[in-house]
N, C-alpha and C positions, 0 to 999 in steps of 0.2 A: 303653486306652479302651474303654467299653461303646458300642457302636453301637445298642444298643436303646432304644426309647421307649415311652411310653404312648400314643402316636398311630402310625398306620399307613395307607397308602393301600391300599385294597382292590383286588384283581384277581382275576379269573376265568381259567380255562383253558379255551381254544377245544377243544371237542369233537373238531373235525374236524382241525386242524393241530396242536395242542398248544401253541400260543403263549400266553403269558399277556398279557393287554390290561387296562387300567385300566377300572373301572367308574364312577368319579368319585366314589365313596364314601370316607369318611374313617371310620377306626375307631378307637375310643377305649377304653383300659382303664378302666374305671370305677373302679378301685382307684387309678387313676394310677400303677401300677408299671410300670418299665420292662421290658415283656414281650414287645414285639412288634419285629420287623424294620421296615425302612423300608417295604417292600411285603409284603403278605400276601395269598396265593391261599386263596379261602373258598369256591371252588365251581367248578362247570362252566359253560360258556355258549358263545356263537358269537362270535368275533371279528368285526368290522364287515365283512369281505370275506365271509366263509361265512354271516352274518346276511343280507347283500344277497342272495345265491345263493338261501338259503332262502325269503326273501320274494318272489323272482322264480319260486318253483314247483319248485325244484331240490332233489334228496335227496343227500347225500352218501353214497357208498359207500367205507367205511374197511377196508382188508385187514388182518387180523390173524391171527396164526399160534396156532391152537389150541393146539398142543404148548407153547408158550413162554408163553401167558396164564395168569393166576391162577384161572381159573374152574374149579368143578368141572364133570367131564363130562355131570353129570345137568342141569346149570342151563339153563334154556331162555332165559334172557336174561344177557348179559354185560354188566357193569356198566364204565363208562369207565376206572376205576382199575385193573381186572382186564386189560383189552386189552393185547395185547402186538402194537403196530402195526407193520406192516413198511416204511410210509412211502408205500405205493401208495394213490391216492385217485382217485375218479371221482365224477362230478356227473350225475344222470339227471333228467330232468323228473319229476314224479311220476306222470303219464298213463303216461308210459313204463314206469317202475318197475313199476307195477300190471299192466300188459301181460306185460312180460318175466317177471315172478317170479309171476305169478298169484297176486297178495297184495295186499289193500288195506293202506295205511299211513296211520297217524293224520295228521291235517293238522298238528298240534303237533310231529311227531317229525322232527327235522332230519337225522339220519344213521340208518345201519344198519352193522353190523360184517359183514363177508363173509369167508369163507374164501379162502386163497391159490389164485388161478388163475380167480376169478371174474371179477375185472376184465379180465383178459387174455381170457378167452372172449368177454366183451362187446366186446372191441376187434377181435375176430377176426369177429364177427357184423357189426359197422359196418363193417370193411373189405371185407367181401363184398358189401354193398349197393351 
């Protein structure tokens, strides 16, 4: 039996945790062909939990292994689909991020990818205070 249909429920993948979540939209194949699965991931976004943290002024630090990521070494920015995530996360207030890293961050940027060891170093700095 074919499980495909001409309608699908749209989902996005959370930039921070990688979990799929419903967007509330329904997708329709205009040719009415059975071409879609029950759920279709169409892009990146923030799940409700991480959206709330972002709205509250936090930025997510996502640890990625540059050796295992699909990003060319000369690329200044890694795309979400290229990042090999290690599973370690941290959230910092935007003001603290700007002070610690001495770099401004765009108000609409919810996360940054960091190299292994950065989150551990931040934890060491926090424990020392």
